[in-house]
C-alpha positions as CSV (number, residue, x, y, z in Angstrom):
1,X,113.0,82.3,106.8
2,X,110.8,79.1,106.0
3,X,108.2,80.0,108.7
4,X,108.1,83.4,108.0
5,X,107.4,83.1,104.4
6,X,104.7,80.3,104.6
7,X,103.1,83.0,107.2
8,X,103.2,85.8,104.8
9,X,100.3,84.4,102.9
10,X,97.9,84.2,106.2
11,X,95.5,86.7,106.0
12,X,95.7,89.9,107.9
13,X,94.6,91.0,111.6
14,X,91.8,92.8,112.0
15,X,91.7,96.3,110.6
16,X,92.1,99.9,112.3
17,X,90.3,102.7,111.2
18,X,93.1,104.7,108.7
19,X,93.7,108.6,109.4
20,X,95.5,108.7,106.0
21,X,93.6,111.3,103.7
22,X,91.5,109.7,100.4
23,X,93.6,111.6,98.2
24,X,96.7,109.5,99.8
25,X,95.2,106.0,100.4
26,X,96.7,104.6,96.9
27,X,95.8,101.1,98.5
28,X,93.5,101.6,101.4
29,X,94.1,97.6,102.6
30,X,97.7,98.9,103.2
31,X,96.8,100.8,106.0
32,X,94.0,99.0,107.2
33,X,96.3,96.4,108.4
34,X,97.0,96.0,112.2
35,X,99.9,96.5,114.0
36,X,100.9,94.8,116.8
37,X,101.8,96.5,120.5
38,X,105.3,96.2,120.0
39,X,105.5,97.5,116.6
40,X,105.7,101.0,116.0
41,X,103.5,102.7,113.6
42,X,105.3,104.9,110.5
43,X,104.6,108.3,110.8
44,X,101.4,109.5,109.7
45,X,101.5,111.8,106.3
46,X,100.6,115.4,106.8
47,X,97.1,116.5,107.2
48,X,95.4,119.7,106.7
49,X,96.3,122.3,109.5
50,X,96.5,125.9,110.3
51,X,99.7,128.3,109.0
52,X,101.4,128.0,112.5
53,X,100.9,124.6,112.1
54,X,102.2,124.0,109.4
55,X,105.5,125.7,110.6
56,X,105.8,124.3,113.1
57,X,105.5,120.8,111.2
58,X,108.2,122.0,108.7
59,X,110.2,123.1,111.4
60,X,109.8,119.7,113.1
61,X,110.7,118.0,110.0
62,X,113.9,120.4,109.4
63,X,115.2,118.6,112.9
64,X,114.2,115.4,112.2
65,X,116.1,115.9,108.8
66,X,119.3,114.9,110.7
67,X,118.1,113.4,113.4
68,X,120.3,110.2,112.6
69,X,122.6,112.1,110.6
70,X,124.9,111.9,113.8
71,X,124.3,108.3,114.7
72,X,125.1,107.4,111.1
73,X,128.5,109.4,111.1
74,X,129.6,107.0,113.8
75,X,128.9,104.0,112.1
76,X,130.8,105.5,109.2
77,X,133.6,106.3,111.6
78,X,133.8,103.1,112.6
79,X,133.7,101.6,109.3
80,X,136.5,103.9,107.8
81,X,138.3,106.7,109.5
82,X,140.3,107.0,106.7
83,X,137.7,107.5,104.4
84,X,135.5,109.8,106.2
85,X,138.5,112.0,106.9
86,X,139.3,112.1,103.2
87,X,135.7,112.6,102.2
88,X,135.9,115.7,104.9
89,X,139.3,117.1,103.2
90,X,137.7,116.5,99.5
91,X,134.3,118.5,100.3
92,X,136.4,121.3,101.9
93,X,138.3,121.2,98.7
94,X,134.9,120.9,96.3
95,X,133.1,123.9,98.4
96,X,135.9,126.8,97.6
97,X,137.2,125.8,94.4
98,X,133.9,127.4,92.7
99,X,134.1,130.4,94.5
100,X,137.6,131.4,93.5
101,X,137.1,130.3,89.8
102,X,134.3,133.2,89.7
103,X,136.7,135.7,91.1
104,X,139.1,134.4,88.7
105,X,136.5,135.0,86.0
106,X,136.0,138.1,87.1
107,X,139.9,139.3,86.9
108,X,139.9,137.9,83.5
109,X,137.5,139.9,82.4
110,X,138.7,143.3,83.7
111,X,142.0,142.4,82.6
112,X,140.5,142.2,79.0
113,X,138.7,145.5,79.5
114,X,142.1,147.0,81.1
115,X,143.5,145.9,78.2
116,X,146.2,143.7,80.0
117,X,147.0,140.4,78.4
118,X,149.5,139.0,80.8
119,X,147.4,139.8,83.5
120,X,144.4,138.1,81.3
121,X,147.0,135.1,80.8
122,X,148.1,134.7,84.9
123,X,144.4,134.6,86.0
124,X,143.4,131.9,82.8
125,X,146.2,129.8,84.1
126,X,144.9,130.1,87.6
127,X,141.5,129.3,86.7
128,X,142.9,126.8,84.4
129,X,144.4,125.3,87.7
130,X,141.1,125.6,90.0
131,X,139.3,123.9,87.1
132,X,141.9,120.6,87.6
133,X,141.7,120.9,91.1
134,X,137.6,121.0,91.2
135,X,137.6,117.8,88.9
136,X,140.1,116.1,90.9
137,X,138.4,116.6,94.0
138,X,135.1,116.1,92.4
139,X,136.8,112.6,91.3
140,X,138.2,111.5,94.5
141,X,134.6,112.5,96.5
142,X,133.0,110.0,94.3
143,X,135.5,107.2,94.5
144,X,135.9,107.6,98.6
145,X,131.9,107.2,98.0
146,X,131.8,104.2,96.3
147,X,134.8,102.0,98.3
148,X,132.8,103.9,101.9
149,X,129.3,102.8,100.3
150,X,130.8,98.9,99.6
151,X,132.3,99.1,103.2
152,X,129.4,100.1,104.9
153,X,127.2,98.6,103.6
154,X,128.7,94.8,104.3
155,X,129.5,96.3,108.2
156,X,125.7,97.1,108.2
157,X,124.3,94.0,106.8
158,X,126.6,92.1,108.9
159,X,125.2,94.3,112.1
160,X,121.7,93.4,110.8
161,X,122.5,89.9,110.6
162,X,124.6,89.6,114.1
163,X,121.3,91.3,115.7
164,X,119.3,88.4,114.1
165,X,121.1,85.6,115.4
166,X,121.3,87.3,119.3
167,X,117.1,87.0,119.0
168,X,114.7,84.0,120.5
169,X,113.7,81.8,118.0
170,X,109.8,83.3,118.6
171,X,111.1,86.2,116.2
172,X,111.9,84.6,113.4
173,X,107.8,83.1,113.8
174,X,106.4,86.6,114.0
175,X,105.4,88.3,110.8
176,X,105.9,92.1,112.4
177,X,109.2,91.0,113.1
178,X,109.9,89.8,109.6
179,X,108.4,93.5,108.3
180,X,111.0,95.1,110.1
181,X,113.7,93.1,109.1
182,X,112.9,93.6,105.5
183,X,112.5,97.1,106.0
184,X,116.0,97.4,107.4
185,X,117.3,95.4,105.2
186,X,115.9,96.3,102.1
187,X,118.1,99.4,101.5
188,X,120.6,99.2,104.3
189,X,123.5,99.1,101.8
190,X,122.9,102.5,100.0
191,X,121.3,104.7,102.3
192,X,123.6,104.9,105.2
193,X,126.4,106.4,103.0
194,X,124.1,108.3,100.7
195,X,122.7,110.2,103.9
196,X,126.7,110.7,105.1
197,X,127.7,112.0,101.4
198,X,124.4,114.4,101.2
199,X,125.5,116.0,104.7
200,X,128.7,116.7,103.2
201,X,127.6,118.0,99.8
202,X,125.2,120.1,102.1
203,X,127.7,121.5,104.3
204,X,130.2,121.7,100.9
205,X,127.4,124.0,99.5
206,X,126.5,125.7,102.4
207,X,130.0,127.1,102.3
208,X,129.8,128.2,98.6
209,X,126.3,130.1,99.2
210,X,128.1,131.7,102.1
211,X,130.8,133.3,99.9
212,X,128.4,133.8,96.9
213,X,125.9,135.4,99.3
214,X,129.0,137.8,100.7
215,X,129.5,138.7,96.3
216,X,126.0,139.4,96.0
217,X,125.7,141.7,99.1
218,X,128.0,143.7,96.7
219,X,124.9,144.4,94.5
220,X,121.6,144.4,97.2
221,X,121.1,142.8,100.1
222,X,117.6,141.6,98.8
223,X,118.6,139.4,96.3
224,X,119.1,136.2,98.8
225,X,115.9,136.6,100.7
226,X,114.3,136.5,97.0
227,X,115.8,133.5,95.9
228,X,115.0,132.0,99.5
229,X,111.3,132.6,99.0
230,X,111.5,131.3,95.2
231,X,113.0,127.9,96.1
232,X,111.3,126.9,99.4
233,X,108.0,125.7,98.0
234,X,109.8,123.2,95.9
235,X,111.7,122.2,98.6
236,X,108.7,121.9,101.1
237,X,106.6,119.4,98.1
238,X,109.7,117.2,97.7
239,X,110.1,116.7,101.6
240,X,106.5,115.7,101.8
241,X,106.7,113.3,98.8
242,X,109.6,111.8,100.3
243,X,107.8,111.3,103.5
244,X,104.9,110.2,101.9
245,X,106.7,107.7,99.6
246,X,108.6,106.2,102.9
247,X,104.7,105.5,104.3
248,X,103.9,103.9,100.9
249,X,106.6,101.7,101.2
250,X,106.6,100.8,104.7
251,X,102.9,100.1,105.0
252,X,103.5,97.7,102.0
253,X,106.0,96.0,103.2
254,X,103.9,92.4,103.6
255,X,103.0,92.8,100.2
256,X,106.5,93.3,99.2
257,X,107.9,90.0,101.3
258,X,104.8,88.4,99.3
259,X,106.3,89.3,96.0
260,X,109.9,87.8,97.1
261,X,108.3,84.6,98.0
262,X,106.9,84.4,95.0
263,X,110.0,85.0,93.1
264,X,111.7,82.3,95.8
265,X,108.9,79.6,95.0
266,X,109.4,80.4,91.2
267,X,113.4,80.3,90.9
268,X,114.2,77.6,93.7
269,X,115.3,74.0,93.8
270,X,113.4,73.5,96.7
271,X,110.0,74.1,94.9
272,X,110.8,73.4,91.3
273,X,109.5,69.8,91.2
274,X,106.3,70.9,92.7
275,X,106.2,73.9,90.4
276,X,106.1,72.1,86.7
277,X,104.8,68.8,88.2
278,X,101.6,70.7,89.0
279,X,101.9,73.4,86.4
280,X,101.9,75.9,89.2
281,X,103.9,78.4,87.0
282,X,101.4,80.3,85.3
283,X,99.5,80.7,88.4
284,X,102.0,81.9,90.1
285,X,103.6,84.0,87.3
286,X,100.2,85.9,86.7
287,X,100.1,86.5,90.7
288,X,103.5,87.8,90.6
289,X,103.0,90.1,87.3
290,X,99.6,91.4,89.2
291,X,101.2,92.4,92.3
292,X,104.3,94.3,90.3
293,X,102.1,95.8,88.0
294,X,100.2,97.2,91.0
295,X,102.9,98.0,92.9
296,X,104.3,100.2,89.4
297,X,100.9,101.8,89.3
298,X,101.0,103.1,92.3
299,X,104.5,104.1,92.4
300,X,103.8,105.9,88.8
301,X,101.2,107.8,90.1
302,X,102.8,109.2,93.2
303,X,105.9,109.8,90.6
304,X,103.8,111.6,88.5
305,X,102.2,114.1,91.1
306,X,105.6,114.6,92.7
307,X,107.6,115.8,89.4
308,X,104.4,117.8,88.4
309,X,104.1,120.0,91.3
310,X,107.9,120.0,92.4
311,X,108.2,121.2,88.7
312,X,105.5,124.1,88.6
313,X,106.8,125.1,92.3
314,X,110.2,125.1,90.6
315,X,109.5,127.3,87.9
316,X,109.3,130.4,91.1
317,X,112.7,130.0,91.6
318,X,113.6,130.6,87.4
319,X,111.5,133.7,87.6
320,X,113.3,135.4,90.8
321,X,116.7,134.3,88.7
322,X,115.7,136.0,85.6
323,X,114.2,138.8,87.2
324,X,117.2,139.7,89.5
325,X,119.3,139.0,86.1
326,X,117.4,142.3,84.5
327,X,118.0,144.0,87.6
328,X,121.9,143.4,87.2
329,X,121.7,144.0,83.4
330,X,119.8,147.0,83.5
331,X,122.0,148.4,86.3
332,X,125.3,148.2,84.1
333,X,123.9,148.9,80.6
334,X,123.1,152.7,83.2
335,X,126.6,152.6,84.0
336,X,126.3,151.4,87.6
337,X,128.2,148.4,87.2
338,X,131.2,147.4,85.2
339,X,131.6,144.3,83.2
340,X,134.0,142.5,85.4
341,X,131.2,143.2,88.0
342,X,128.4,142.5,85.8
343,X,130.2,139.2,85.1
344,X,130.7,138.4,88.9
345,X,127.5,139.0,90.3
346,X,125.6,136.8,86.8
347,X,127.9,134.3,87.4
348,X,127.6,134.5,91.7
349,X,123.4,134.6,91.1
350,X,123.5,131.9,89.1
351,X,125.9,129.3,90.9
352,X,124.2,130.8,94.2
353,X,121.0,129.9,92.9
354,X,122.2,126.7,91.8
355,X,124.3,126.3,95.2
356,X,120.5,127.5,97.4
357,X,118.7,125.0,95.7
358,X,121.1,122.4,96.2
359,X,121.1,122.7,99.9
360,X,117.0,122.8,100.3
361,X,117.3,120.0,97.8
362,X,119.7,118.5,100.2
363,X,117.7,118.7,103.4
364,X,115.3,117.1,101.1
365,X,117.1,114.1,100.8
366,X,118.6,114.0,104.3
367,X,115.1,114.0,105.3
368,X,114.2,111.0,103.2
369,X,117.2,108.9,104.1
370,X,116.6,109.8,107.9
371,X,113.2,108.1,107.5
372,X,114.8,104.8,106.3
373,X,117.5,105.2,108.0
374,X,114.8,104.5,111.0
375,X,113.8,101.5,109.9
376,X,117.4,100.4,110.5
377,X,118.0,101.7,114.1
378,X,114.6,101.1,115.0
379,X,115.4,97.0,113.8
380,X,118.7,97.4,115.7
381,X,117.6,99.0,118.8
382,X,114.1,97.7,119.3
383,X,113.4,94.3,117.0
384,X,112.2,92.6,120.2
385,X,109.3,91.0,121.2
386,X,108.1,91.7,125.2
387,X,110.1,88.9,126.8
388,X,107.3,86.9,128.2
389,X,107.3,86.7,132.2
390,X,105.6,83.1,133.1
391,X,102.9,83.7,135.5
392,X,103.3,82.2,139.0
393,X,102.4,78.4,138.5
394,X,99.1,77.3,140.7
395,X,100.1,75.2,144.0
396,X,100.3,71.9,142.4
397,X,99.9,68.1,144.5
398,X,103.8,67.0,144.9
399,X,104.9,70.0,143.2
400,X,107.5,70.4,146.0
401,X,108.8,67.1,145.7
402,X,109.2,67.7,141.9
403,X,111.0,71.1,142.3
404,X,113.6,69.4,145.0
405,X,114.7,66.8,142.5
406,X,118.5,67.2,142.8
407,X,119.2,66.1,139.3
408,X,117.0,65.7,135.9
409,X,114.5,67.6,134.2
410,X,111.8,69.1,135.7
411,X,108.5,70.6,134.1
412,X,106.3,72.4,136.3
413,X,102.9,73.2,135.1
414,X,104.7,74.8,131.7
415,X,102.3,76.8,129.4
416,X,103.3,78.1,126.1
417,X,101.0,80.1,123.6
418,X,103.0,81.5,120.4
419,X,103.2,85.4,119.9
420,X,99.9,87.0,118.7
421,X,97.7,83.1,119.3
422,X,95.0,83.1,121.6
423,X,94.9,79.5,122.2
424,X,97.7,77.6,124.3
425,X,100.2,75.4,122.5
426,X,101.3,73.8,125.5
427,X,99.4,74.1,129.0
428,X,99.5,72.3,132.6
429,X,102.5,69.9,131.4
430,X,103.8,68.6,135.0
431,X,106.4,66.0,135.0
432,X,110.2,64.9,135.6
433,X,112.5,63.1,133.8
434,X,115.2,61.6,135.6
435,X,119.1,61.2,134.3
436,X,119.6,58.9,131.8
437,X,116.1,58.0,131.0
438,X,114.6,57.6,127.9
439,X,111.7,59.4,127.0
440,X,108.9,59.0,124.1
441,X,106.7,61.5,122.6
442,X,103.5,60.5,120.4
443,X,100.6,62.1,119.3
444,X,98.8,64.0,116.3
445,X,100.5,66.1,114.2
446,X,99.8,69.7,116.2
447,X,99.4,67.9,119.4
448,X,102.7,69.9,120.8
449,X,105.5,67.4,120.5
450,X,108.1,69.8,118.7
451,X,107.2,72.6,120.6
452,X,107.7,70.7,124.0
453,X,111.3,70.2,122.5
454,X,111.9,73.8,121.5
455,X,110.7,75.0,125.3
456,X,113.5,72.1,126.7
457,X,116.2,73.1,125.2
458,X,115.3,76.8,125.3
459,X,114.5,78.0,122.3
460,X,111.2,79.0,123.6
461,X,110.2,80.2,127.3
462,X,107.4,79.2,128.9
463,X,104.5,81.4,128.9
464,X,104.0,80.4,132.4
465,X,104.9,77.9,134.4
466,X,108.9,77.0,135.0
467,X,111.5,74.4,133.8
468,X,114.4,73.2,136.0
469,X,117.5,71.6,135.2
470,X,119.3,70.0,138.2
471,X,117.2,72.1,140.6
472,X,118.2,75.2,138.7
473,X,115.4,77.3,136.6
474,X,116.7,77.1,132.9
475,X,116.8,80.7,132.2
476,X,119.8,80.5,135.2
477,X,122.0,78.7,132.6
478,X,124.2,81.0,129.9
479,X,122.8,80.0,126.7
480,X,126.5,78.4,125.6
481,X,126.2,75.9,128.5
482,X,122.4,74.8,128.2
483,X,122.9,74.2,124.4
484,X,126.0,72.2,124.8
485,X,124.0,69.8,126.8
486,X,121.9,69.1,123.9
487,X,122.4,66.6,120.8
488,X,119.3,67.5,118.6
489,X,118.1,66.8,115.0
490,X,114.7,68.2,113.9
491,X,112.6,66.9,111.5
492,X,112.9,69.9,109.7
493,X,116.7,69.6,109.7
494,X,118.9,71.8,107.2
495,X,120.6,70.7,104.2
496,X,123.8,73.1,104.1
497,X,125.1,73.7,100.8
498,X,128.5,72.7,101.9
499,X,131.2,70.0,102.1
500,X,130.5,66.9,103.9
501,X,132.7,67.9,106.2
502,X,131.0,71.3,107.3
503,X,127.6,69.4,107.0
504,X,128.8,67.0,109.7
505,X,131.1,69.2,111.7
506,X,128.5,71.9,112.1
507,X,127.0,69.8,115.1
508,X,129.8,71.3,117.3
509,X,131.4,74.3,115.9
510,X,134.7,74.0,117.7
511,X,135.4,70.6,116.6
512,X,134.9,71.4,112.7
513,X,138.5,70.5,112.3
514,X,138.7,67.4,113.9
515,X,138.6,64.7,111.9
516,X,138.6,61.7,113.6
517,X,135.4,63.1,115.6
518,X,133.7,64.0,112.4
519,X,134.3,60.4,111.1
520,X,133.2,59.1,114.0
521,X,129.8,61.0,114.0
522,X,129.6,59.9,110.4
523,X,129.8,56.1,111.4
524,X,127.1,57.0,114.4
525,X,124.6,58.2,111.8
526,X,124.7,55.3,109.5
527,X,126.5,57.5,106.6
528,X,129.7,55.7,106.4
529,X,128.6,54.3,102.9
530,X,127.4,57.0,101.9
531,X,130.1,59.2,102.6
532,X,132.5,56.3,100.6
533,X,130.7,56.6,97.2
534,X,131.0,60.3,96.9
535,X,133.8,61.5,94.9
536,X,135.7,63.6,97.0
537,X,134.5,61.6,100.6
538,X,134.4,64.4,103.5
539,X,135.7,67.4,101.6
540,X,132.7,66.9,98.5
541,X,130.5,69.7,98.5
542,X,126.7,69.1,98.5
543,X,124.0,70.6,96.7
544,X,124.1,72.0,93.2
545,X,123.9,75.4,94.4
546,X,128.0,75.8,93.6
547,X,130.0,74.0,91.2
548,X,130.9,70.0,91.4
549,X,128.3,69.8,94.2
550,X,126.4,66.6,94.4
551,X,122.7,66.3,95.2
552,X,121.4,63.9,98.0
553,X,118.2,62.1,98.4
554,X,115.7,63.0,101.3
555,X,117.2,59.8,103.0
556,X,120.8,60.8,102.9
557,X,120.5,64.4,103.6
558,X,118.6,62.9,106.9
559,X,122.0,60.2,107.3
560,X,124.1,63.2,107.7
561,X,121.7,65.2,109.8
562,X,121.7,62.7,112.2
563,X,126.1,62.5,112.0
564,X,125.8,66.1,112.8
565,X,123.5,65.5,116.4
566,X,126.1,62.6,117.0
567,X,129.2,65.1,116.5
568,X,128.4,65.9,119.8
569,X,129.6,63.6,122.2
570,X,129.6,65.3,125.3
571,X,126.0,66.4,125.4
572,X,124.0,64.3,128.1
573,X,120.6,64.7,126.6
574,X,119.8,63.3,122.8
575,X,116.9,64.3,121.3
576,X,115.7,62.8,117.8
577,X,112.1,64.4,116.7
578,X,111.0,62.6,113.6
579,X,114.7,61.4,112.7
580,X,114.3,58.3,110.5
581,X,110.9,59.6,108.5
582,X,113.2,59.6,105.3
583,X,114.8,56.4,105.6
584,X,114.4,52.7,104.6
585,X,113.3,50.0,107.2
586,X,116.7,48.9,107.6
587,X,118.5,52.0,107.8
588,X,116.2,53.3,110.6
589,X,116.5,49.9,112.3
590,X,120.3,50.5,112.2
591,X,120.1,54.3,113.7
592,X,118.2,53.2,116.5
593,X,120.5,50.2,117.3
594,X,122.9,52.5,117.5
595,X,121.1,55.5,119.1
596,X,120.3,53.0,122.4
597,X,124.1,52.2,122.2
598,X,125.1,56.0,122.5
599,X,122.2,57.3,124.7
600,X,123.4,54.8,127.7
601,X,123.8,56.7,130.8
602,X,122.3,59.9,129.3
603,X,118.8,61.5,128.8
604,X,117.1,60.5,125.6
605,X,114.2,62.2,124.3
606,X,112.2,60.6,120.8
607,X,109.5,62.1,118.7
608,X,108.4,59.8,116.5
609,X,105.1,58.2,114.8
610,X,106.1,54.8,114.4
611,X,105.6,52.6,117.5
612,X,108.2,50.1,117.1
613,X,110.8,52.9,117.6
614,X,108.3,54.6,120.3
615,X,108.2,51.4,122.7
616,X,111.8,51.1,122.5
617,X,111.7,54.4,125.6
618,X,111.8,53.5,129.3
619,X,108.6,55.8,129.3
620,X,105.9,57.0,126.8
621,X,104.6,60.5,126.9
622,X,101.3,60.5,125.1
623,X,100.2,64.2,124.0
624,X,96.6,65.6,122.7
625,X,95.6,69.2,122.5
626,X,98.9,70.2,124.3
627,X,98.2,68.3,127.2
628,X,99.6,64.9,128.3
629,X,96.6,62.5,128.3
630,X,98.8,59.5,128.8
631,X,102.3,58.3,130.5
632,X,104.0,54.9,131.3
633,X,106.0,52.5,129.3
634,X,104.7,50.4,126.3
635,X,103.4,47.5,128.1
636,X,101.4,49.7,130.4
637,X,99.9,52.0,127.8
638,X,98.6,49.0,125.4
639,X,96.9,47.0,128.9
640,X,95.1,50.8,129.8
641,X,93.3,50.1,126.1
642,X,93.5,54.4,126.0
643,X,94.6,56.7,123.0
644,X,98.1,54.6,122.5
645,X,96.8,51.6,122.8
646,X,94.1,52.4,119.8
647,X,96.8,54.1,118.0
648,X,99.4,51.2,118.4
649,X,96.9,48.4,117.0
650,X,95.8,50.8,114.0
651,X,99.6,50.4,112.7
652,X,100.3,46.9,113.8
653,X,97.5,46.3,111.3
654,X,99.3,47.8,108.3
655,X,101.4,44.8,109.0
656,X,99.3,42.0,109.4
């Protein structure tokens, strides 16, 4: 996450022309942000159109409301078929119990009018039993939703993280990908179960409504159309504002990530020292308050509009109910209805109206859930950048000789450009590395040294050219087989808040329980003294996120990172990317002495700004602006009096 959060603060891409009406443009800059070609734009908000177009739009919205319900139902079934089955049974019980209670109420009133105490008592007991059944089913539904929500939320978050692990490194350096990931994770634990629950609630209300509709037809066939016409406008308004709210939240994903980043900086040990030392707290808190307050004002404005309009439209339903109620009361007063019939119709009318409103509200809720589920499924299905197809390299002088190498590593006119970048980070790299050769990469920051290593290890794919391992293109190797060939420590190595044993053993997960191997790696990484000084040795928790953890210095963490790299005893390519930056001179010398011993018979690549380290290599590559400008052993490069010789002299002068 580190790279992406830093990139979140960069300037947005060039603006696009927004098609959003001015009255909806709460913050036009959200919509001005461009979207890369591989990212799907959120749906446009509704625009003014003809009546026929609006009708088609409403029908389309109705179909879209159930668009992801089936797929979400499959997710729920895969998560827990037992809980899903219980929800089906309890939903049927909750749907039919109110109808039976309404009929029992009519029979009670009829028994009272007929002066039949026994019948009245019997039907009161029946209604009481139905009340108990309804209460039990509702309580059971609540419990099932809670359990299903917890299970499904964990399963979906697992699927999101699993998807992330299957993506190439370049996705994690793309801000558009992080927007998709943020949107997918934002409500992944609540929306799926809410969608399914509302679908079941919709079925329940439809069953209940159908029963009341049958009862109300005894009074008049015009009742249901009146309720329909009176209730639909408020539902359509809810769907409209659900869609608008969804669009606003999607378009402000970058700002939401900025808010999360500010929280991370203000409340994380990684940044605490500088925040306190430089007095950054008030500045960052001010930015946080400003952004959070802006979100609140915009959400409040939208919520007020939604509440006022939907409340005004909902009054139509109340007016229709009481107009129908008056009609029923007058009919009973004129003797056309019995008191029992009046009771049945009034209960059916009131409950039917509520059921009808619940049906339409459920459609609106499902529609809203469906919009958010589209984020999840879009991420799971399409959260991939186009795989770059390397351009065919031009003919090279001696290129066939390079390609024909039986063993070793060959770069053939390799170039790499980061997604969205106009300039190449590396270009025109052509070289061969023989088995057992030691290579040092030197150059200024940004010259492309770490990018070179990431291409070599398969973390990036070349934008042009190709890389061969033992005569085979790198992409033909299975990913796991390729990774096992490398033992790597990067400059920005991880500091795991785990035990020492795990911090080292994670270098070779299949040997995580091999204590002898871990101890050998600790010794080779120069961390034996450190581990011996810790209270629990290899079992000592590290960091201070969890109980009884020990915090280490930068150099101590680096020794464990070196040990982690040395866990891969079978690796035939060792790569150290600025591995000793935090070590003292004596520790650095010891590390490289061990490294020279361990790298005998293996290919080794070292990135270092320290020339006493670089001169130990068989060959030194000098990188500048993504290209190799000098190549050769230390003595040769010094004699050539080029860039390497100049840098070497500058560094040597500091020790005189």
